C-alpha angles and dihedrals in degrees: 000000000000119000115264092238090062095234103157114186117210121199103209093191092054091047091051091049091050091051091050091049089052091051090052092048091052092048092047093049092052097041121113093214125070093244132022114251120235088253091054091049091049090051093050092048091043094236109177096187117099118232119235103239097172118115108227 
């Protein structure tokens, strides 16, 4: 039940995370492969950082 004063608190971080999860779900549902690759996930999440794929 909402407070009588009508003070709704919005957690902007939680809302952003929900939006990103939604984007991943949409990408996964339309993907040809069984699982999204790390590169596909990075693309959906708009990650600009390159992953270190070298085996040290």
